[in-house]
LOTIDREN-47957 format. One record per residue: residue number from 1; residue in one letter; x, y, z of N, C-alpha, C, O in turn. Coordinates in Angstrom, 1 decimal. Layout:
REM LOTIDREN-47957
node i=NUM, aa=a, n_X=X, n_Y=Y, n_Z=Z, ca_X=X, ca_Y=Y, ca_Z=Z, c_X=X, c_Y=Y, c_Z=Z, o_X=X, o_Y=Y, o_Z=Z
...
//
This chain:
REM LOTIDREN-47957
node i=1, aa=x, n_X=9.6, n_Y=5.4, n_Z=-26.1, ca_X=10.4, ca_Y=4.3, ca_Z=-25.6, c_X=9.7, c_Y=3.6, c_Z=-24.4, o_X=9.6, o_Y=2.4, o_Z=-24.4
node i=2, aa=x, n_X=9.1, n_Y=4.4, n_Z=-23.5, ca_X=8.5, ca_Y=3.8, ca_Z=-22.3, c_X=7.1, c_Y=3.3, c_Z=-22.6, o_X=6.6, o_Y=2.5, o_Z=-21.8
node i=3, aa=x, n_X=6.6, n_Y=3.7, n_Z=-23.7, ca_X=5.2, ca_Y=3.3, ca_Z=-24.0, c_X=5.0, c_Y=1.8, c_Z=-24.4, o_X=4.1, o_Y=1.2, o_Z=-23.9
node i=4, aa=x, n_X=5.9, n_Y=1.3, n_Z=-25.2, ca_X=5.7, ca_Y=0.0, ca_Z=-25.8, c_X=6.8, c_Y=-1.0, c_Z=-25.4, o_X=6.7, o_Y=-2.2, o_Z=-25.8
node i=5, aa=x, n_X=7.8, n_Y=-0.6, n_Z=-24.7, ca_X=8.9, ca_Y=-1.5, ca_Z=-24.4, c_X=8.4, c_Y=-2.7, c_Z=-23.5, o_X=7.7, o_Y=-2.4, o_Z=-22.5
node i=6, aa=x, n_X=8.7, n_Y=-3.9, n_Z=-23.8, ca_X=8.3, ca_Y=-5.1, ca_Z=-23.1, c_X=8.8, c_Y=-5.0, c_Z=-21.6, o_X=8.1, o_Y=-5.5, o_Z=-20.7
node i=7, aa=x, n_X=10.0, n_Y=-4.5, n_Z=-21.4, ca_X=10.5, ca_Y=-4.4, ca_Z=-20.0, c_X=9.6, c_Y=-3.5, c_Z=-19.2, o_X=9.3, o_Y=-3.8, o_Z=-18.0
node i=8, aa=x, n_X=9.1, n_Y=-2.4, n_Z=-19.8, ca_X=8.3, ca_Y=-1.4, ca_Z=-19.0, c_X=6.9, c_Y=-2.1, c_Z=-18.7, o_X=6.4, o_Y=-1.9, o_Z=-17.6
node i=9, aa=x, n_X=6.4, n_Y=-2.8, n_Z=-19.7, ca_X=5.1, ca_Y=-3.5, ca_Z=-19.4, c_X=5.3, c_Y=-4.6, c_Z=-18.3, o_X=4.4, o_Y=-4.7, o_Z=-17.4
node i=10, aa=x, n_X=6.4, n_Y=-5.3, n_Z=-18.3, ca_X=6.7, ca_Y=-6.2, ca_Z=-17.2, c_X=6.8, c_Y=-5.5, c_Z=-15.9, o_X=6.2, o_Y=-6.0, o_Z=-14.9
node i=11, aa=x, n_X=7.5, n_Y=-4.4, n_Z=-15.8, ca_X=7.7, ca_Y=-3.7, ca_Z=-14.6, c_X=6.4, c_Y=-3.1, c_Z=-14.1, o_X=6.1, o_Y=-3.1, o_Z=-12.9
node i=12, aa=x, n_X=5.5, n_Y=-2.7, n_Z=-15.0, ca_X=4.2, ca_Y=-2.2, ca_Z=-14.6, c_X=3.4, c_Y=-3.3, c_Z=-14.0, o_X=2.7, o_Y=-3.1, o_Z=-13.0
node i=13, aa=x, n_X=3.5, n_Y=-4.5, n_Z=-14.5, ca_X=2.8, ca_Y=-5.7, ca_Z=-13.9, c_X=3.3, c_Y=-6.0, c_Z=-12.6, o_X=2.5, o_Y=-6.3, o_Z=-11.7
node i=14, aa=x, n_X=4.6, n_Y=-6.0, n_Z=-12.4, ca_X=5.1, ca_Y=-6.2, ca_Z=-11.1, c_X=4.7, c_Y=-5.2, c_Z=-10.0, o_X=4.4, o_Y=-5.5, o_Z=-8.9
node i=15, aa=x, n_X=4.8, n_Y=-3.9, n_Z=-10.5, ca_X=4.4, ca_Y=-2.8, ca_Z=-9.6, c_X=2.9, c_Y=-3.0, c_Z=-9.2, o_X=2.5, o_Y=-2.7, o_Z=-8.0
node i=16, aa=x, n_X=2.1, n_Y=-3.4, n_Z=-10.1, ca_X=0.7, ca_Y=-3.6, ca_Z=-9.8, c_X=0.5, c_Y=-4.7, c_Z=-8.8, o_X=-0.4, o_Y=-4.5, o_Z=-7.9
node i=17, aa=x, n_X=1.2, n_Y=-5.7, n_Z=-8.9, ca_X=1.1, ca_Y=-6.8, ca_Z=-7.9, c_X=1.5, c_Y=-6.3, c_Z=-6.5, o_X=0.9, o_Y=-6.7, o_Z=-5.5
node i=18, aa=x, n_X=2.5, n_Y=-5.5, n_Z=-6.4, ca_X=2.9, ca_Y=-4.9, ca_Z=-5.1, c_X=1.8, c_Y=-4.0, c_Z=-4.6, o_X=1.5, o_Y=-4.1, o_Z=-3.4
node i=19, aa=x, n_X=1.2, n_Y=-3.2, n_Z=-5.4, ca_X=0.1, ca_Y=-2.3, ca_Z=-5.0, c_X=-1.1, c_Y=-3.1, c_Z=-4.5, o_X=-1.7, o_Y=-2.7, o_Z=-3.5
node i=20, aa=x, n_X=-1.3, n_Y=-4.2, n_Z=-5.1, ca_X=-2.5, ca_Y=-5.0, ca_Z=-4.7, c_X=-2.3, c_Y=-5.7, c_Z=-3.3, o_X=-3.3, o_Y=-6.3, o_Z=-2.8
node i=21, aa=x, n_X=-1.2, n_Y=-5.6, n_Z=-2.7, ca_X=-1.0, ca_Y=-6.1, ca_Z=-1.4, c_X=-1.7, c_Y=-5.2, c_Z=-0.3, o_X=-1.9, o_Y=-5.5, o_Z=0.8
node i=22, aa=x, n_X=-1.9, n_Y=-3.9, n_Z=-0.8, ca_X=-2.7, ca_Y=-3.0, ca_Z=0.1, c_X=-4.2, c_Y=-3.4, c_Z=0.1, o_X=-4.7, o_Y=-3.8, o_Z=-1.0
node i=23, aa=x, n_X=-4.9, n_Y=-3.2, n_Z=1.2, ca_X=-6.2, ca_Y=-3.7, ca_Z=1.3, c_X=-7.3, c_Y=-2.9, c_Z=0.5, o_X=-8.3, o_Y=-3.5, o_Z=0.1
node i=24, aa=x, n_X=-7.1, n_Y=-1.6, n_Z=0.3, ca_X=-8.1, ca_Y=-0.8, ca_Z=-0.3, c_X=-7.6, c_Y=0.0, c_Z=-1.5, o_X=-6.4, o_Y=0.2, o_Z=-1.6
node i=25, aa=x, n_X=-8.5, n_Y=0.4, n_Z=-2.4, ca_X=-8.0, ca_Y=1.3, ca_Z=-3.5, c_X=-7.4, c_Y=2.6, c_Z=-3.0, o_X=-6.3, o_Y=2.9, o_Z=-3.5
node i=26, aa=x, n_X=-8.0, n_Y=3.3, n_Z=-2.1, ca_X=-7.3, ca_Y=4.5, ca_Z=-1.6, c_X=-5.9, c_Y=4.3, c_Z=-1.1, o_X=-5.0, o_Y=5.1, o_Z=-1.3
node i=27, aa=x, n_X=-5.7, n_Y=3.2, n_Z=-0.4, ca_X=-4.4, ca_Y=2.9, ca_Z=0.2, c_X=-3.4, c_Y=2.5, c_Z=-1.0, o_X=-2.2, o_Y=2.9, o_Z=-0.9
node i=28, aa=x, n_X=-3.9, n_Y=1.8, n_Z=-2.0, ca_X=-3.1, ca_Y=1.5, ca_Z=-3.1, c_X=-2.7, c_Y=2.7, c_Z=-3.9, o_X=-1.5, o_Y=2.9, o_Z=-4.3
node i=29, aa=x, n_X=-3.6, n_Y=3.7, n_Z=-4.1, ca_X=-3.3, ca_Y=4.9, ca_Z=-4.8, c_X=-2.3, c_Y=5.8, c_Z=-4.0, o_X=-1.4, o_Y=6.4, o_Z=-4.6
node i=30, aa=x, n_X=-2.5, n_Y=5.8, n_Z=-2.7, ca_X=-1.5, ca_Y=6.5, ca_Z=-1.8, c_X=-0.1, c_Y=5.9, c_Z=-2.0, o_X=0.8, o_Y=6.7, o_Z=-2.2
node i=31, aa=x, n_X=0.0, n_Y=4.6, n_Z=-2.0, ca_X=1.3, ca_Y=4.0, ca_Z=-2.1, c_X=1.9, c_Y=4.2, c_Z=-3.5, o_X=3.0, o_Y=4.5, o_Z=-3.7
node i=32, aa=x, n_X=1.0, n_Y=4.2, n_Z=-4.5, ca_X=1.4, ca_Y=4.4, ca_Z=-5.9, c_X=2.0, c_Y=5.8, c_Z=-6.0, o_X=3.1, o_Y=6.0, o_Z=-6.6
node i=33, aa=x, n_X=1.3, n_Y=6.8, n_Z=-5.6, ca_X=1.7, ca_Y=8.2, ca_Z=-5.7, c_X=2.9, c_Y=8.5, c_Z=-4.8, o_X=3.8, o_Y=9.2, o_Z=-5.2
node i=34, aa=x, n_X=3.0, n_Y=7.9, n_Z=-3.6, ca_X=4.1, ca_Y=8.1, ca_Z=-2.8, c_X=5.4, c_Y=7.5, c_Z=-3.4, o_X=6.5, o_Y=8.1, o_Z=-3.3
node i=35, aa=x, n_X=5.2, n_Y=6.3, n_Z=-4.0, ca_X=6.4, ca_Y=5.7, ca_Z=-4.6, c_X=6.8, c_Y=6.4, c_Z=-5.9, o_X=8.0, o_Y=6.6, o_Z=-6.1
node i=36, aa=x, n_X=5.9, n_Y=6.8, n_Z=-6.7, ca_X=6.2, ca_Y=7.5, ca_Z=-8.0, c_X=6.6, c_Y=8.9, c_Z=-7.8, o_X=7.6, o_Y=9.3, o_Z=-8.5
node i=37, aa=x, n_X=5.9, n_Y=9.7, n_Z=-7.0, ca_X=6.1, ca_Y=11.1, ca_Z=-7.0, c_X=6.5, c_Y=11.7, c_Z=-5.6, o_X=6.9, o_Y=12.9, o_Z=-5.5
node i=38, aa=x, n_X=6.5, n_Y=10.8, n_Z=-4.6, ca_X=6.9, ca_Y=11.3, ca_Z=-3.3, c_X=5.9, c_Y=12.2, c_Z=-2.6, o_X=6.2, o_Y=13.0, o_Z=-1.8
node i=39, aa=x, n_X=4.6, n_Y=12.0, n_Z=-3.1, ca_X=3.5, ca_Y=12.8, ca_Z=-2.5, c_X=2.2, c_Y=12.0, c_Z=-2.6, o_X=2.1, o_Y=11.0, o_Z=-3.3
node i=40, aa=x, n_X=1.2, n_Y=12.5, n_Z=-1.9, ca_X=-0.1, ca_Y=11.9, ca_Z=-2.0, c_X=-0.8, c_Y=12.4, c_Z=-3.2, o_X=-0.6, o_Y=13.4, o_Z=-3.7
node i=41, aa=x, n_X=-1.8, n_Y=11.6, n_Z=-3.7, ca_X=-2.6, ca_Y=12.0, ca_Z=-4.9, c_X=-3.6, c_Y=13.1, c_Z=-4.4, o_X=-4.1, o_Y=13.0, o_Z=-3.3
node i=42, aa=x, n_X=-3.9, n_Y=14.0, n_Z=-5.3, ca_X=-5.0, ca_Y=14.9, ca_Z=-5.0, c_X=-6.3, c_Y=14.2, c_Z=-5.1, o_X=-6.4, o_Y=13.1, o_Z=-5.6
node i=43, aa=x, n_X=-7.3, n_Y=14.8, n_Z=-4.7, ca_X=-8.7, ca_Y=14.3, ca_Z=-4.8, c_X=-9.0, c_Y=14.0, c_Z=-6.3, o_X=-9.6, o_Y=13.0, o_Z=-6.6
node i=44, aa=x, n_X=-8.7, n_Y=15.0, n_Z=-7.1, ca_X=-8.9, ca_Y=14.8, ca_Z=-8.6, c_X=-8.2, c_Y=13.7, c_Z=-9.2, o_X=-8.7, o_Y=12.9, o_Z=-10.0
node i=45, aa=x, n_X=-6.9, n_Y=13.5, n_Z=-8.7, ca_X=-6.1, ca_Y=12.4, ca_Z=-9.2, c_X=-6.7, c_Y=11.0, c_Z=-8.7, o_X=-6.8, o_Y=10.0, o_Z=-9.5
node i=46, aa=x, n_X=-7.2, n_Y=11.0, n_Z=-7.5, ca_X=-7.8, ca_Y=9.8, ca_Z=-6.9, c_X=-9.0, c_Y=9.4, c_Z=-7.7, o_X=-9.2, o_Y=8.3, o_Z=-8.1
node i=47, aa=x, n_X=-9.8, n_Y=10.4, n_Z=-8.0, ca_X=-11.1, ca_Y=10.2, ca_Z=-8.8, c_X=-10.7, c_Y=9.7, c_Z=-10.2, o_X=-11.4, o_Y=8.8, o_Z=-10.7
node i=48, aa=x, n_X=-9.8, n_Y=10.4, n_Z=-10.9, ca_X=-9.4, ca_Y=10.0, ca_Z=-12.2, c_X=-8.8, c_Y=8.6, c_Z=-12.3, o_X=-9.1, o_Y=7.8, o_Z=-13.2
node i=49, aa=x, n_X=-8.0, n_Y=8.2, n_Z=-11.3, ca_X=-7.5, ca_Y=6.9, ca_Z=-11.2, c_X=-8.5, c_Y=5.8, c_Z=-11.0, o_X=-8.5, o_Y=4.8, o_Z=-11.6
node i=50, aa=x, n_X=-9.5, n_Y=6.2, n_Z=-10.1, ca_X=-10.6, ca_Y=5.2, ca_Z=-9.8, c_X=-11.4, c_Y=5.0, c_Z=-11.1, o_X=-11.8, o_Y=3.9, o_Z=-11.4
node i=51, aa=x, n_X=-11.7, n_Y=6.1, n_Z=-11.8, ca_X=-12.5, ca_Y=6.0, ca_Z=-13.0, c_X=-11.7, c_Y=5.2, c_Z=-14.1, o_X=-12.2, o_Y=4.3, o_Z=-14.8
node i=52, aa=x, n_X=-10.4, n_Y=5.4, n_Z=-14.2, ca_X=-9.5, ca_Y=4.7, ca_Z=-15.1, c_X=-9.5, c_Y=3.2, c_Z=-14.8, o_X=-9.7, o_Y=2.4, o_Z=-15.7
node i=53, aa=x, n_X=-9.4, n_Y=2.9, n_Z=-13.5, ca_X=-9.4, ca_Y=1.5, ca_Z=-13.1, c_X=-10.7, c_Y=0.8, c_Z=-13.5, o_X=-10.7, o_Y=-0.4, o_Z=-14.0
node i=54, aa=x, n_X=-11.8, n_Y=1.5, n_Z=-13.3, ca_X=-13.1, ca_Y=0.9, ca_Z=-13.6, c_X=-13.2, c_Y=0.7, c_Z=-15.1, o_X=-13.7, o_Y=-0.4, o_Z=-15.6
node i=55, aa=x, n_X=-12.8, n_Y=1.7, n_Z=-15.9, ca_X=-12.9, ca_Y=1.5, ca_Z=-17.4, c_X=-12.0, c_Y=0.4, c_Z=-17.9, o_X=-12.4, o_Y=-0.4, o_Z=-18.7
node i=56, aa=x, n_X=-10.8, n_Y=0.3, n_Z=-17.3, ca_X=-9.9, ca_Y=-0.8, ca_Z=-17.8, c_X=-10.4, c_Y=-2.1, c_Z=-17.3, o_X=-10.2, o_Y=-3.1, o_Z=-18.0
node i=57, aa=x, n_X=-11.0, n_Y=-2.2, n_Z=-16.1, ca_X=-11.6, ca_Y=-3.5, ca_Z=-15.7, c_X=-12.7, c_Y=-3.9, c_Z=-16.7, o_X=-12.8, o_Y=-5.1, o_Z=-17.0
node i=58, aa=x, n_X=-13.5, n_Y=-3.0, n_Z=-17.1, ca_X=-14.5, ca_Y=-3.3, ca_Z=-18.1, c_X=-13.9, c_Y=-3.8, c_Z=-19.4, o_X=-14.3, o_Y=-4.8, o_Z=-19.9
node i=59, aa=x, n_X=-12.9, n_Y=-3.1, n_Z=-19.8, ca_X=-12.2, ca_Y=-3.6, ca_Z=-21.1, c_X=-11.6, c_Y=-5.0, c_Z=-21.0, o_X=-11.6, o_Y=-5.7, o_Z=-21.9
node i=60, aa=x, n_X=-11.0, n_Y=-5.3, n_Z=-19.8, ca_X=-10.4, ca_Y=-6.6, ca_Z=-19.6, c_X=-11.4, c_Y=-7.6, c_Z=-19.2, o_X=-11.1, o_Y=-8.8, o_Z=-19.1
node i=61, aa=x, n_X=-12.6, n_Y=-7.2, n_Z=-18.8, ca_X=-13.6, ca_Y=-8.2, ca_Z=-18.3, c_X=-13.3, c_Y=-8.7, c_Z=-17.0, o_X=-13.5, o_Y=-9.9, o_Z=-16.6
node i=62, aa=x, n_X=-12.7, n_Y=-7.8, n_Z=-16.1, ca_X=-12.3, ca_Y=-8.2, ca_Z=-14.8, c_X=-12.9, c_Y=-7.2, c_Z=-13.8, o_X=-13.7, o_Y=-6.4, o_Z=-14.1
node i=63, aa=x, n_X=-12.5, n_Y=-7.4, n_Z=-12.5, ca_X=-12.8, ca_Y=-6.4, ca_Z=-11.5, c_X=-11.7, c_Y=-5.4, c_Z=-11.4, o_X=-10.6, o_Y=-5.6, o_Z=-11.8
node i=64, aa=x, n_X=-12.0, n_Y=-4.3, n_Z=-10.7, ca_X=-10.9, ca_Y=-3.2, ca_Z=-10.6, c_X=-9.8, c_Y=-3.6, c_Z=-9.7, o_X=-8.8, o_Y=-2.9, o_Z=-9.6
node i=65, aa=x, n_X=-10.0, n_Y=-4.7, n_Z=-8.9, ca_X=-8.9, ca_Y=-5.1, ca_Z=-8.0, c_X=-8.0, c_Y=-6.2, c_Z=-8.7, o_X=-7.2, o_Y=-6.9, o_Z=-8.0
node i=66, aa=x, n_X=-8.3, n_Y=-6.5, n_Z=-10.0, ca_X=-7.5, ca_Y=-7.4, ca_Z=-10.7, c_X=-6.1, c_Y=-6.8, c_Z=-11.1, o_X=-6.1, o_Y=-5.5, o_Z=-11.3
node i=67, aa=x, n_X=-5.1, n_Y=-7.5, n_Z=-11.3, ca_X=-3.8, ca_Y=-6.9, ca_Z=-11.7, c_X=-3.8, c_Y=-6.2, c_Z=-13.0, o_X=-3.0, o_Y=-5.3, o_Z=-13.2
node i=68, aa=x, n_X=-4.6, n_Y=-6.6, n_Z=-14.0, ca_X=-4.5, ca_Y=-6.0, ca_Z=-15.3, c_X=-4.9, c_Y=-4.5, c_Z=-15.3, o_X=-4.1, o_Y=-3.7, o_Z=-15.8
node i=69, aa=x, n_X=-6.0, n_Y=-4.1, n_Z=-14.7, ca_X=-6.2, ca_Y=-2.6, ca_Z=-14.7, c_X=-5.2, c_Y=-1.9, c_Z=-13.9, o_X=-4.8, o_Y=-0.8, o_Z=-14.3
node i=70, aa=x, n_X=-4.6, n_Y=-2.5, n_Z=-12.8, ca_X=-3.6, ca_Y=-1.8, ca_Z=-12.1, c_X=-2.3, c_Y=-1.7, c_Z=-12.9, o_X=-1.6, o_Y=-0.7, o_Z=-12.8
node i=71, aa=x, n_X=-2.0, n_Y=-2.7, n_Z=-13.7, ca_X=-0.8, ca_Y=-2.7, ca_Z=-14.5, c_X=-1.0, c_Y=-1.6, c_Z=-15.6, o_X=0.0, o_Y=-0.9, o_Z=-15.9
node i=72, aa=x, n_X=-2.2, n_Y=-1.4, n_Z=-16.1, ca_X=-2.4, ca_Y=-0.3, ca_Z=-17.0, c_X=-2.2, c_Y=1.0, c_Z=-16.4, o_X=-1.6, o_Y=1.9, o_Z=-17.0
node i=73, aa=x, n_X=-2.7, n_Y=1.1, n_Z=-15.1, ca_X=-2.5, ca_Y=2.4, ca_Z=-14.4, c_X=-1.0, c_Y=2.7, c_Z=-14.1, o_X=-0.5, o_Y=3.8, o_Z=-14.3
node i=74, aa=x, n_X=-0.3, n_Y=1.7, n_Z=-13.6, ca_X=1.2, ca_Y=1.9, ca_Z=-13.4, c_X=1.9, c_Y=2.2, c_Z=-14.7, o_X=2.9, o_Y=3.0, o_Z=-14.6
node i=75, aa=x, n_X=1.5, n_Y=1.6, n_Z=-15.7, ca_X=2.2, ca_Y=1.9, ca_Z=-17.0, c_X=1.9, c_Y=3.3, c_Z=-17.4, o_X=2.8, o_Y=4.0, o_Z=-18.0
node i=76, aa=x, n_X=0.7, n_Y=3.8, n_Z=-17.1, ca_X=0.4, ca_Y=5.2, ca_Z=-17.4, c_X=1.3, c_Y=6.1, c_Z=-16.5, o_X=1.8, o_Y=7.1, o_Z=-17.0
node i=77, aa=x, n_X=1.4, n_Y=5.8, n_Z=-15.3, ca_X=2.3, ca_Y=6.6, ca_Z=-14.4, c_X=3.7, c_Y=6.6, c_Z=-14.9, o_X=4.3, o_Y=7.7, o_Z=-14.8
node i=78, aa=x, n_X=4.2, n_Y=5.5, n_Z=-15.4, ca_X=5.6, ca_Y=5.5, ca_Z=-15.9, c_X=5.8, c_Y=6.5, c_Z=-17.0, o_X=6.9, o_Y=7.0, o_Z=-17.2
node i=79, aa=x, n_X=4.7, n_Y=6.8, n_Z=-17.7, ca_X=4.8, ca_Y=7.7, ca_Z=-18.9, c_X=4.4, c_Y=9.1, c_Z=-18.6, o_X=4.3, o_Y=10.0, o_Z=-19.5
node i=80, aa=x, n_X=4.1, n_Y=9.4, n_Z=-17.3, ca_X=3.7, ca_Y=10.8, ca_Z=-17.0, c_X=5.0, c_Y=11.7, c_Z=-16.9, o_X=6.0, o_Y=11.2, o_Z=-16.5
node i=81, aa=x, n_X=4.9, n_Y=12.9, n_Z=-17.3, ca_X=6.0, ca_Y=13.8, ca_Z=-17.3, c_X=6.6, c_Y=14.0, c_Z=-15.9, o_X=7.8, o_Y=14.0, o_Z=-15.7
node i=82, aa=x, n_X=5.7, n_Y=14.0, n_Z=-14.9, ca_X=6.1, ca_Y=14.1, ca_Z=-13.5, c_X=7.0, c_Y=12.9, c_Z=-13.1, o_X=7.9, o_Y=13.1, o_Z=-12.2
node i=83, aa=x, n_X=6.8, n_Y=11.8, n_Z=-13.6, ca_X=7.6, ca_Y=10.6, ca_Z=-13.3, c_X=8.9, c_Y=10.6, c_Z=-14.1, o_X=9.9, o_Y=10.2, o_Z=-13.5
node i=84, aa=x, n_X=8.8, n_Y=11.0, n_Z=-15.3, ca_X=10.0, ca_Y=10.9, ca_Z=-16.2, c_X=11.0, c_Y=12.0, c_Z=-15.9, o_X=12.2, o_Y=11.8, o_Z=-16.0
node i=85, aa=x, n_X=10.5, n_Y=13.3, n_Z=-15.6, ca_X=11.4, ca_Y=14.4, ca_Z=-15.5, c_X=11.6, c_Y=14.8, c_Z=-14.0, o_X=10.6, o_Y=14.9, o_Z=-13.3
node i=86, aa=x, n_X=12.8, n_Y=15.1, n_Z=-13.6, ca_X=13.0, ca_Y=15.6, ca_Z=-12.2, c_X=13.1, c_Y=17.1, c_Z=-12.3, o_X=13.7, o_Y=17.7, o_Z=-13.1
node i=87, aa=x, n_X=12.4, n_Y=17.7, n_Z=-11.4, ca_X=12.4, ca_Y=19.2, ca_Z=-11.3, c_X=13.6, c_Y=19.7, c_Z=-10.5, o_X=13.8, o_Y=20.9, o_Z=-10.4
//
């Protein structure tokens, strides 16, 4: 349901625009993880997200600070078990 729903894609794009108000990628990732999970990202998560952003930027023909790669990342976060399920 969360994977292809147009509303989810729209919300991912809006969340990406909010994150891009932060000046640097580490600050954006910190805000992303604090908002989604109530915690900071681990070093491994930071590295994985940075690599994902670079790959998506290449796919979109943009830079990693463009909203499209960030929307892809936020859409991925929406679909993570840690985001969907409360412990």
